[in-house]
TORPA-4810 file (N, C-alpha, C, O; in nm, 3 decimals):
<nodes>
NODE_1_0.941_-2.750_1.925_1.069_-2.659_1.857_1.012_-2.499_1.883_0.909_-2.454_1.834_X
NODE_2_1.079_-2.448_1.946_1.053_-2.316_2.028_1.091_-2.205_1.864_1.016_-2.113_1.828_X
NODE_3_1.185_-2.236_1.810_1.241_-2.165_1.704_1.236_-2.240_1.546_1.334_-2.309_1.516_X
NODE_4_1.148_-2.229_1.466_1.182_-2.273_1.344_1.243_-2.166_1.232_1.227_-2.045_1.241_X
NODE_5_1.305_-2.221_1.141_1.360_-2.108_1.056_1.396_-2.185_0.898_1.429_-2.303_0.895_X
NODE_6_1.385_-2.107_0.780_1.416_-2.159_0.652_1.454_-2.001_0.576_1.427_-1.883_0.598_X
NODE_7_1.514_-2.062_0.497_1.593_-1.975_0.391_1.529_-2.030_0.233_1.528_-2.149_0.202_X
NODE_8_1.477_-1.920_0.142_1.379_-1.939_0.062_1.457_-1.876_-0.046_1.549_-1.798_-0.019_X
NODE_9_1.414_-1.914_-0.202_1.457_-1.813_-0.256_1.301_-1.800_-0.378_1.283_-1.877_-0.473_X
NODE_10_1.226_-1.709_-0.348_1.102_-1.651_-0.406_1.084_-1.620_-0.557_1.129_-1.510_-0.590_X
NODE_11_1.017_-1.704_-0.673_1.002_-1.593_-0.786_0.885_-1.520_-0.781_0.798_-1.582_-0.721_X
NODE_12_0.857_-1.433_-0.814_0.727_-1.381_-0.842_0.647_-1.469_-0.930_0.550_-1.532_-0.887_X
NODE_13_0.691_-1.475_-1.073_0.621_-1.565_-1.125_0.563_-1.726_-1.077_0.475_-1.786_-1.139_X
NODE_14_0.620_-1.768_-0.976_0.583_-1.896_-0.956_0.489_-1.869_-0.804_0.464_-1.960_-0.725_X
NODE_15_0.462_-1.779_-0.791_0.392_-1.758_-0.662_0.230_-1.765_-0.666_0.179_-1.712_-0.764_X
NODE_16_0.135_-1.829_-0.563_0.158_-1.859_-0.456_0.236_-1.954_-0.430_0.252_-2.025_-0.529_X
NODE_17_0.304_-1.995_-0.321_0.402_-2.120_-0.262_0.352_-2.131_-0.133_0.296_-2.047_-0.062_X
NODE_18_0.388_-2.277_-0.111_0.365_-2.310_0.040_0.517_-2.344_0.100_0.625_-2.358_0.042_X
NODE_19_0.487_-2.350_0.211_0.624_-2.365_0.288_0.579_-2.486_0.404_0.552_-2.439_0.514_X
NODE_20_0.569_-2.616_0.393_0.541_-2.708_0.456_0.623_-2.726_0.624_0.568_-2.785_0.716_X
NODE_21_0.745_-2.669_0.634_0.818_-2.658_0.764_0.758_-2.509_0.821_0.752_-2.496_0.943_X
NODE_22_0.726_-2.428_0.760_0.681_-2.331_0.860_0.518_-2.318_0.862_0.457_-2.247_0.943_X
NODE_23_0.479_-2.371_0.796_0.320_-2.356_0.771_0.267_-2.212_0.745_0.196_-2.141_0.816_X
NODE_24_0.330_-2.186_0.611_0.294_-2.037_0.569_0.268_-2.054_0.407_0.290_-2.163_0.355_X
NODE_25_0.234_-1.975_0.352_0.198_-1.956_0.204_0.281_-1.826_0.159_0.266_-1.731_0.236_X
NODE_26_0.370_-1.801_0.044_0.396_-1.651_0.008_0.293_-1.620_-0.119_0.283_-1.680_-0.226_X
NODE_27_0.227_-1.520_-0.074_0.143_-1.471_-0.201_0.216_-1.317_-0.241_0.295_-1.248_-0.176_X
NODE_28_0.160_-1.298_-0.366_0.199_-1.164_-0.453_0.074_-1.081_-0.412_-0.034_-1.140_-0.412_X
NODE_29_0.078_-0.980_-0.384_-0.029_-0.883_-0.386_-0.056_-0.759_-0.416_0.023_-0.703_-0.341_X
NODE_30_-0.108_-0.682_-0.468_-0.119_-0.570_-0.484_-0.177_-0.484_-0.343_-0.281_-0.516_-0.285_X
NODE_31_-0.104_-0.390_-0.307_-0.161_-0.302_-0.207_-0.155_-0.162_-0.199_-0.061_-0.095_-0.240_X
NODE_32_-0.232_-0.130_-0.159_-0.236_0.040_-0.190_-0.209_0.118_-0.082_-0.275_0.100_0.021_X
NODE_33_-0.092_0.234_-0.089_-0.046_0.269_0.045_-0.107_0.346_0.099_-0.212_0.363_0.037_X
NODE_34_-0.098_0.443_0.240_-0.172_0.510_0.327_-0.252_0.625_0.258_-0.373_0.642_0.273_X
NODE_35_-0.168_0.707_0.178_-0.188_0.806_0.101_-0.231_0.791_-0.037_-0.157_0.769_-0.133_X
NODE_36_-0.343_0.803_-0.037_-0.433_0.836_-0.174_-0.312_0.871_-0.293_-0.297_0.802_-0.394_X
NODE_37_-0.244_0.968_-0.267_-0.146_1.045_-0.383_-0.061_0.907_-0.423_-0.052_0.872_-0.541_X
NODE_38_-0.005_0.839_-0.328_0.063_0.700_-0.368_0.034_0.615_-0.469_-0.088_0.600_-0.458_X
NODE_39_0.074_0.545_-0.567_0.041_0.415_-0.656_0.053_0.302_-0.569_0.123_0.289_-0.468_X
NODE_40_-0.015_0.234_-0.616_-0.015_0.075_-0.542_0.070_0.030_-0.569_0.124_0.076_-0.670_X
NODE_41_0.134_-0.080_-0.501_0.263_-0.142_-0.479_0.233_-0.287_-0.471_0.152_-0.330_-0.389_X
NODE_42_0.301_-0.366_-0.556_0.317_-0.519_-0.550_0.410_-0.585_-0.463_0.529_-0.571_-0.492_X
NODE_43_0.380_-0.656_-0.358_0.428_-0.705_-0.253_0.418_-0.866_-0.237_0.322_-0.940_-0.255_X
NODE_44_0.538_-0.892_-0.200_0.516_-1.032_-0.167_0.465_-1.034_-0.007_0.493_-0.942_0.070_X
NODE_45_0.393_-1.138_0.027_0.361_-1.138_0.177_0.373_-1.288_0.203_0.354_-1.378_0.122_X
NODE_46_0.403_-1.297_0.319_0.379_-1.413_0.389_0.286_-1.419_0.494_0.272_-1.330_0.578_X
NODE_47_0.203_-1.556_0.487_0.091_-1.540_0.540_0.047_-1.695_0.590_0.050_-1.799_0.525_X
NODE_48_0.014_-1.677_0.701_-0.023_-1.803_0.791_-0.083_-1.889_0.707_-0.164_-1.838_0.630_X
NODE_49_-0.059_-2.043_0.699_-0.144_-2.134_0.649_-0.117_-2.265_0.715_-0.027_-2.338_0.675_X
NODE_50_-0.198_-2.298_0.823_-0.151_-2.396_0.898_-0.207_-2.521_0.847_-0.181_-2.619_0.916_X
NODE_51_-0.287_-2.541_0.729_-0.290_-2.640_0.646_-0.175_-2.690_0.604_-0.143_-2.809_0.612_X
NODE_52_-0.101_-2.594_0.555_0.044_-2.651_0.464_0.135_-2.717_0.551_0.238_-2.761_0.501_X
NODE_53_0.110_-2.736_0.699_0.208_-2.795_0.808_0.213_-2.941_0.737_0.119_-2.964_0.661_X
NODE_54_0.302_-3.033_0.749_0.308_-3.145_0.728_0.196_-3.247_0.805_0.128_-3.197_0.895_X
NODE_55_0.178_-3.384_0.772_0.091_-3.447_0.860_0.125_-3.467_1.011_0.239_-3.498_1.045_X
NODE_56_0.044_-3.453_1.082_0.088_-3.462_1.211_0.121_-3.316_1.284_0.075_-3.293_1.396_X
NODE_57_0.199_-3.224_1.218_0.247_-3.117_1.291_0.120_-3.009_1.280_0.041_-2.998_1.187_X
NODE_58_0.124_-2.933_1.400_0.031_-2.830_1.388_0.039_-2.717_1.554_0.048_-2.752_1.672_X
NODE_59_0.032_-2.612_1.507_0.059_-2.525_1.592_-0.082_-2.446_1.682_-0.069_-2.344_1.748_X
NODE_60_-0.222_-2.526_1.663_-0.344_-2.462_1.700_-0.401_-2.358_1.628_-0.320_-2.305_1.551_X
NODE_61_-0.501_-2.315_1.627_-0.597_-2.245_1.574_-0.528_-2.088_1.527_-0.481_-2.014_1.614_X
NODE_62_-0.527_-2.049_1.385_-0.502_-1.904_1.391_-0.576_-1.847_1.261_-0.533_-1.825_1.148_X
NODE_63_-0.735_-1.825_1.329_-0.832_-1.753_1.239_-0.797_-1.621_1.185_-0.813_-1.601_1.064_X
NODE_64_-0.748_-1.524_1.268_-0.708_-1.413_1.224_-0.567_-1.347_1.282_-0.546_-1.368_1.401_X
NODE_65_-0.475_-1.276_1.214_-0.370_-1.225_1.232_-0.322_-1.102_1.225_-0.396_-1.035_1.152_X
NODE_66_-0.244_-1.048_1.261_-0.203_-0.909_1.211_-0.083_-0.889_1.133_0.021_-0.937_1.180_X
NODE_67_-0.079_-0.828_1.022_0.065_-0.836_0.956_0.088_-0.711_0.943_0.000_-0.629_0.918_X
NODE_68_0.255_-0.677_0.964_0.319_-0.526_1.011_0.420_-0.539_0.905_0.459_-0.650_0.867_X
NODE_69_0.454_-0.455_0.867_0.558_-0.431_0.779_0.650_-0.340_0.921_0.609_-0.261_1.006_X
NODE_70_0.767_-0.387_0.897_0.865_-0.363_0.981_1.016_-0.402_0.971_1.051_-0.468_0.874_X
NODE_71_1.100_-0.367_1.056_1.276_-0.413_1.075_1.271_-0.564_1.178_1.210_-0.575_1.284_X
NODE_72_1.314_-0.620_1.143_1.325_-0.758_1.210_1.481_-0.810_1.191_1.553_-0.827_1.093_X
NODE_73_1.495_-0.828_1.338_1.633_-0.909_1.351_1.651_-1.024_1.432_1.618_-1.007_1.549_X
NODE_74_1.698_-1.143_1.402_1.746_-1.274_1.492_1.878_-1.290_1.545_1.977_-1.280_1.471_X
NODE_75_1.887_-1.317_1.675_2.028_-1.351_1.682_2.009_-1.507_1.801_1.954_-1.504_1.911_X
NODE_76_2.063_-1.607_1.746_2.061_-1.737_1.825_2.169_-1.761_1.890_2.267_-1.692_1.862_X
NODE_77_2.179_-1.870_1.998_2.310_-1.883_2.062_2.397_-1.993_1.999_2.481_-2.064_2.054_X
NODE_78_2.354_-1.991_1.862_2.470_-2.124_1.801_2.488_-2.008_1.685_2.494_-2.065_1.576_X
NODE_79_2.497_-1.885_1.673_2.565_-1.790_1.581_2.472_-1.759_1.457_2.523_-1.680_1.377_X
NODE_80_2.378_-1.794_1.433_2.292_-1.714_1.362_2.276_-1.567_1.352_2.203_-1.534_1.445_X
NODE_81_2.310_-1.467_1.284_2.229_-1.336_1.289_2.184_-1.280_1.168_2.258_-1.238_1.079_X
NODE_82_2.054_-1.280_1.164_1.944_-1.225_1.066_1.949_-1.069_1.119_1.952_-1.029_1.236_X
NODE_83_1.948_-1.000_1.004_1.903_-0.827_1.018_1.850_-0.808_0.919_1.886_-0.887_0.832_X
NODE_84_1.751_-0.710_0.876_1.709_-0.627_0.786_1.551_-0.581_0.815_1.497_-0.557_0.923_X
NODE_85_1.482_-0.576_0.650_1.336_-0.524_0.691_1.258_-0.653_0.646_1.294_-0.751_0.581_X
NODE_86_1.130_-0.616_0.711_1.022_-0.737_0.636_0.896_-0.728_0.695_0.803_-0.647_0.701_X
NODE_87_0.922_-0.829_0.732_0.725_-0.852_0.789_0.716_-0.908_0.941_0.806_-0.986_0.972_X
NODE_88_0.636_-0.882_1.021_0.592_-0.967_1.100_0.469_-1.004_1.121_0.393_-0.908_1.133_X
NODE_89_0.421_-1.106_1.131_0.291_-1.154_1.141_0.261_-1.197_1.299_0.332_-1.279_1.358_X
NODE_90_0.154_-1.134_1.356_0.113_-1.206_1.472_-0.003_-1.277_1.455_-0.105_-1.230_1.407_X
NODE_91_0.014_-1.411_1.502_-0.112_-1.483_1.523_-0.170_-1.519_1.704_-0.119_-1.455_1.796_X
NODE_92_-0.268_-1.617_1.730_-0.272_-1.595_1.833_-0.201_-1.726_1.874_-0.199_-1.746_1.996_X
NODE_93_-0.142_-1.819_1.795_-0.036_-1.909_1.825_0.127_-1.853_1.826_0.204_-1.866_1.922_X
NODE_94_0.162_-1.785_1.691_0.285_-1.750_1.659_0.315_-1.638_1.645_0.226_-1.561_1.610_X
NODE_95_0.435_-1.593_1.663_0.532_-1.445_1.608_0.600_-1.480_1.481_0.710_-1.533_1.493_X
NODE_96_0.544_-1.456_1.332_0.632_-1.463_1.228_0.707_-1.381_1.173_0.665_-1.266_1.182_X
NODE_97_0.820_-1.395_1.107_0.921_-1.317_1.038_0.948_-1.327_0.941_0.992_-1.441_0.926_X
NODE_98_0.952_-1.256_0.823_1.015_-1.264_0.733_1.118_-1.165_0.681_1.064_-1.103_0.589_X
NODE_99_1.209_-1.135_0.694_1.342_-1.066_0.671_1.352_-1.067_0.465_1.391_-1.169_0.408_X
NODE_100_1.321_-0.970_0.403_1.371_-0.956_0.268_1.434_-0.857_0.203_1.437_-0.833_0.082_X
NODE_101_1.495_-0.790_0.312_1.592_-0.700_0.252_1.674_-0.684_0.372_1.634_-0.634_0.478_X
NODE_102_1.810_-0.738_0.346_1.919_-0.736_0.466_2.035_-0.850_0.477_2.123_-0.847_0.391_X
NODE_103_2.038_-0.908_0.535_2.161_-0.998_0.511_2.165_-1.140_0.632_2.079_-1.136_0.721_X
NODE_104_2.242_-1.234_0.631_2.251_-1.346_0.709_2.391_-1.353_0.745_2.482_-1.372_0.665_X
NODE_105_2.405_-1.335_0.883_2.567_-1.366_0.904_2.649_-1.253_0.860_2.770_-1.257_0.882_X
NODE_106_2.594_-1.143_0.794_2.694_-1.020_0.702_2.731_-1.105_0.569_2.801_-1.046_0.486_X
NODE_107_2.689_-1.242_0.541_2.745_-1.271_0.424_2.615_-1.280_0.321_2.604_-1.187_0.240_X
NODE_108_2.530_-1.372_0.319_2.415_-1.391_0.247_2.309_-1.257_0.203_2.226_-1.245_0.293_X
NODE_109_2.295_-1.190_0.132_2.257_-1.110_0.089_2.062_-1.132_0.082_2.008_-1.202_-0.004_X
NODE_110_2.018_-1.087_0.145_1.869_-1.082_0.122_1.794_-0.946_0.068_1.791_-0.835_0.122_X
NODE_111_1.717_-1.002_-0.094_1.650_-0.902_-0.139_1.556_-0.958_-0.233_1.584_-0.990_-0.348_X
NODE_112_1.447_-0.969_-0.178_1.315_-1.039_-0.295_1.310_-0.961_-0.406_1.256_-1.009_-0.505_X
NODE_113_1.366_-0.825_-0.413_1.359_-0.796_-0.575_1.468_-0.794_-0.653_1.454_-0.784_-0.775_X
NODE_114_1.599_-0.803_-0.592_1.691_-0.882_-0.716_1.750_-1.037_-0.689_1.799_-1.105_-0.779_X
NODE_115_1.742_-1.061_-0.614_1.795_-1.220_-0.613_1.674_-1.303_-0.544_1.692_-1.424_-0.537_X
NODE_116_1.557_-1.253_-0.494_1.437_-1.349_-0.440_1.503_-1.394_-0.295_1.422_-1.459_-0.229_X
NODE_117_1.580_-1.383_-0.257_1.629_-1.439_-0.107_1.558_-1.377_-0.006_1.549_-1.256_0.017_X
NODE_118_1.517_-1.455_0.044_1.415_-1.435_0.206_1.467_-1.539_0.345_1.493_-1.658_0.329_X
NODE_119_1.474_-1.487_0.442_1.497_-1.572_0.559_1.383_-1.542_0.623_1.363_-1.422_0.638_X
NODE_120_1.284_-1.633_0.676_1.157_-1.688_0.756_1.199_-1.751_0.874_1.297_-1.826_0.874_X
NODE_121_1.141_-1.730_0.964_1.127_-1.774_1.099_1.020_-1.791_1.177_0.930_-1.805_1.095_X
NODE_122_0.972_-1.799_1.286_0.850_-1.802_1.347_0.896_-1.877_1.502_0.980_-1.965_1.487_X
NODE_123_0.857_-1.855_1.626_0.827_-1.858_1.750_0.689_-1.882_1.755_0.593_-1.856_1.682_X
NODE_124_0.709_-1.957_1.891_0.555_-1.953_1.941_0.545_-1.872_2.042_0.648_-1.855_2.106_X
NODE_125_0.446_-1.816_2.076_0.411_-1.714_2.147_0.433_-1.765_2.286_0.456_-1.663_2.351_X
NODE_126_0.438_-1.865_2.363_0.439_-1.955_2.454_0.580_-1.966_2.517_0.612_-1.980_2.635_X
NODE_127_0.663_-1.954_2.393_0.777_-2.017_2.416_0.881_-1.882_2.438_1.001_-1.904_2.457_X
NODE_128_0.835_-1.758_2.434_0.896_-1.637_2.458_0.852_-1.561_2.570_0.734_-1.573_2.600_X
NODE_129_0.929_-1.477_2.644_0.878_-1.401_2.674_0.826_-1.283_2.689_0.884_-1.206_2.613_X
NODE_130_0.712_-1.211_2.772_0.668_-1.083_2.714_0.800_-0.985_2.636_0.917_-0.990_2.674_X
NODE_131_0.764_-0.918_2.549_0.851_-0.835_2.481_0.895_-0.701_2.604_0.824_-0.643_2.686_X
NODE_132_1.058_-0.686_2.568_1.106_-0.572_2.612_1.059_-0.452_2.551_1.074_-0.467_2.430_X
NODE_133_1.029_-0.384_2.566_0.986_-0.262_2.477_1.081_-0.097_2.533_1.063_-0.023_2.630_X
NODE_134_1.182_-0.092_2.418_1.240_0.051_2.403_1.209_0.133_2.307_1.231_0.129_2.186_X
NODE_135_1.125_0.248_2.410_1.061_0.367_2.342_1.163_0.412_2.300_1.279_0.403_2.338_X
NODE_136_1.088_0.491_2.170_1.184_0.595_2.066_1.091_0.704_2.071_0.974_0.689_2.038_X
NODE_137_1.153_0.845_2.120_1.121_0.949_2.075_1.045_0.967_1.908_1.113_0.971_1.806_X
NODE_138_0.912_0.975_1.910_0.867_1.028_1.797_0.891_0.922_1.646_0.875_0.953_1.528_X
NODE_139_0.931_0.803_1.701_0.960_0.691_1.593_0.910_0.585_1.679_0.925_0.593_1.801_X
NODE_140_0.841_0.467_1.615_0.822_0.334_1.658_0.911_0.287_1.774_1.033_0.302_1.768_X
NODE_141_0.859_0.236_1.868_0.949_0.172_1.947_1.019_0.025_1.892_0.978_-0.054_1.808_X
NODE_142_1.102_0.023_1.951_1.186_-0.148_1.945_1.091_-0.214_2.051_1.032_-0.156_2.142_X
NODE_143_1.089_-0.378_2.012_1.054_-0.462_2.061_1.140_-0.588_2.065_1.178_-0.632_1.956_X
NODE_144_1.168_-0.637_2.149_1.226_-0.739_2.177_1.208_-0.855_2.253_1.210_-0.865_2.376_X
NODE_145_1.187_-0.954_2.155_1.138_-1.105_2.277_1.292_-1.189_2.287_1.388_-1.169_2.213_X
NODE_146_1.286_-1.265_2.374_1.387_-1.368_2.400_1.314_-1.487_2.448_1.202_-1.481_2.499_X
NODE_147_1.391_-1.609_2.427_1.333_-1.711_2.437_1.397_-1.743_2.584_1.500_-1.719_2.646_X
NODE_148_1.233_-1.835_2.607_1.272_-1.908_2.788_1.389_-1.974_2.816_1.439_-2.021_2.714_X
NODE_149_1.458_-1.999_2.926_1.559_-2.072_2.923_1.563_-2.217_2.929_1.663_-2.282_2.960_X
NODE_150_1.453_-2.264_2.900_1.408_-2.424_2.857_1.437_-2.435_2.715_1.473_-2.549_2.684_X
NODE_151_1.432_-2.353_2.619_1.494_-2.372_2.484_1.598_-2.429_2.448_1.702_-2.364_2.444_X
NODE_152_1.598_-2.547_2.417_1.739_-2.589_2.314_1.850_-2.476_2.283_1.966_-2.471_2.323_X
NODE_153_1.784_-2.392_2.205_1.883_-2.311_2.146_1.869_-2.161_2.167_1.823_-2.104_2.068_X
NODE_154_1.899_-2.078_2.277_1.889_-1.975_2.312_1.834_-1.839_2.194_1.904_-1.851_2.094_X
NODE_155_1.772_-1.764_2.183_1.770_-1.663_2.079_1.702_-1.539_2.115_1.622_-1.534_2.209_X
NODE_156_1.735_-1.430_2.035_1.670_-1.288_2.095_1.633_-1.243_1.947_1.719_-1.257_1.860_X
NODE_157_1.497_-1.185_1.912_1.413_-1.125_1.814_1.411_-0.998_1.854_1.388_-0.967_1.970_X
NODE_158_1.440_-0.900_1.746_1.388_-0.750_1.765_1.287_-0.726_1.653_1.291_-0.791_1.548_X
NODE_159_1.229_-0.666_1.668_1.106_-0.592_1.587_1.110_-0.429_1.608_1.095_-0.377_1.719_X
NODE_160_1.133_-0.349_1.478_1.146_-0.235_1.505_1.099_-0.175_1.386_1.081_-0.241_1.284_X
NODE_161_1.067_0.002_1.397_1.042_0.072_1.291_0.901_-0.002_1.224_0.870_0.008_1.105_X
NODE_162_0.821_-0.080_1.331_0.660_-0.109_1.284_0.626_-0.012_1.226_0.622_0.072_1.317_X
NODE_163_0.592_0.047_1.118_0.517_0.171_1.092_0.390_0.172_0.981_0.319_0.268_0.950_X
NODE_164_0.385_0.039_0.934_0.252_-0.003_0.886_0.192_-0.124_0.893_0.261_-0.218_0.933_X
NODE_165_0.064_-0.146_0.859_0.013_-0.316_0.831_-0.055_-0.313_0.721_-0.107_-0.213_0.671_X
NODE_166_-0.057_-0.422_0.680_-0.155_-0.483_0.592_-0.303_-0.519_0.610_-0.333_-0.561_0.721_X
NODE_167_-0.402_-0.510_0.516_-0.498_-0.538_0.584_-0.596_-0.565_0.466_-0.675_-0.472_0.448_X
NODE_168_-0.611_-0.684_0.373_-0.663_-0.704_0.242_-0.571_-0.657_0.150_-0.458_-0.705_0.137_X
NODE_169_-0.648_-0.499_0.041_-0.549_-0.500_-0.057_-0.519_-0.327_-0.011_-0.510_-0.244_-0.101_X
NODE_170_-0.507_-0.291_0.119_-0.460_-0.184_0.116_-0.310_-0.142_0.275_-0.275_-0.244_0.334_X
NODE_171_-0.263_-0.050_0.308_-0.157_-0.048_0.369_-0.253_0.079_0.498_-0.302_0.191_0.489_X
NODE_172_-0.241_-0.004_0.585_-0.275_0.122_0.698_-0.131_0.195_0.815_-0.017_0.149_0.814_X
NODE_173_-0.159_0.265_0.868_-0.043_0.310_0.976_-0.072_0.260_1.106_-0.176_0.262_1.173_X
NODE_174_0.064_0.205_1.131_0.066_0.088_1.244_0.161_0.206_1.356_0.259_0.278_1.333_X
NODE_175_0.079_0.182_1.483_0.104_0.232_1.576_0.172_0.161_1.725_0.139_0.046_1.754_X
NODE_176_0.276_0.245_1.821_0.326_0.118_1.923_0.199_0.102_1.995_0.199_-0.009_2.047_X
NODE_177_0.082_0.173_2.022_-0.031_0.094_2.111_-0.138_-0.023_2.014_-0.224_-0.090_2.071_X
NODE_178_-0.117_-0.031_1.883_-0.151_-0.126_1.822_-0.064_-0.255_1.834_-0.110_-0.369_1.850_X
NODE_179_0.080_-0.219_1.824_0.189_-0.362_1.877_0.128_-0.389_2.034_0.068_-0.495_2.055_X
NODE_180_0.143_-0.302_2.127_0.115_-0.383_2.235_-0.023_-0.438_2.278_-0.042_-0.525_2.363_X
NODE_181_-0.123_-0.368_2.198_-0.267_-0.440_2.215_-0.236_-0.586_2.151_-0.264_-0.685_2.218_X
NODE_182_-0.177_-0.602_2.016_-0.186_-0.747_1.941_-0.104_-0.809_2.053_-0.157_-0.903_2.112_X
NODE_183_-0.001_-0.777_2.085_0.084_-0.877_2.184_0.029_-0.921_2.316_0.049_-1.029_2.371_X
NODE_184_-0.044_-0.820_2.358_-0.152_-0.884_2.498_-0.242_-1.020_2.521_-0.277_-1.100_2.434_X
NODE_185_-0.260_-1.022_2.606_-0.376_-1.132_2.615_-0.508_-1.107_2.558_-0.578_-1.184_2.493_X
NODE_186_-0.529_-1.004_2.589_-0.672_-0.973_2.485_-0.650_-0.941_2.368_-0.754_-0.948_2.303_X
NODE_187_-0.572_-0.912_2.315_-0.521_-0.915_2.165_-0.482_-1.033_2.116_-0.486_-1.041_1.994_X
NODE_188_-0.440_-1.139_2.184_-0.441_-1.254_2.134_-0.581_-1.354_2.141_-0.603_-1.449_2.065_X
NODE_189_-0.658_-1.314_2.236_-0.801_-1.385_2.267_-0.867_-1.311_2.121_-0.898_-1.382_2.026_X
NODE_190_-0.880_-1.196_2.118_-0.926_-1.141_2.026_-0.890_-1.190_1.881_-0.975_-1.164_1.796_X
NODE_191_-0.810_-1.237_1.852_-0.744_-1.303_1.726_-0.814_-1.440_1.723_-0.875_-1.474_1.621_X
NODE_192_-0.806_-1.522_1.835_-0.855_-1.664_1.827_-1.010_-1.667_1.810_-1.075_-1.766_1.778_X
NODE_193_-1.064_-1.532_1.839_-1.244_-1.533_1.885_-1.286_-1.485_1.744_-1.401_-1.511_1.707_X
NODE_194_-1.200_-1.417_1.662_-1.258_-1.421_1.527_-1.316_-1.250_1.555_-1.379_-1.190_1.468_X
</nodes>
């Protein structure tokens, strides 16, 4: 299945929790912003967990990953439109997204802080074309991924305003060159090799 998605209602007090559908865990982590003068922030993070998959399901090894805070959007051929901000996780096998502040089809409000609603999805890297990059002057570029023709449902994914990455308990600045490197064949191999 080229695209898998699910909607969740997450309660901070019950984290961590796993999703057997998406092979992820949701965890609560305190992270320090890039500037030392800013106070640490508690964030709900989605992290890959291939052991969480149901028996018989697998996507291959994911020893390392890159966790990016960004805007994200999904548009499918069957009419689903998701837009907002959240997270993108790049693994050797998958591109995972969580929209935790936005909406689904302009109806369902996603807001991790008020109602706990999030929308998550992933695609296998081999099921999308190389990203189209729209350069933005003095801002992070926009990256667009589209499904290959043989996908049962066509889709298009946008990752934009990617400004920070999560590493352990701190945030660092994320740049276009980091995104291009992580999405390259060499970057994919480095995630596999550990």
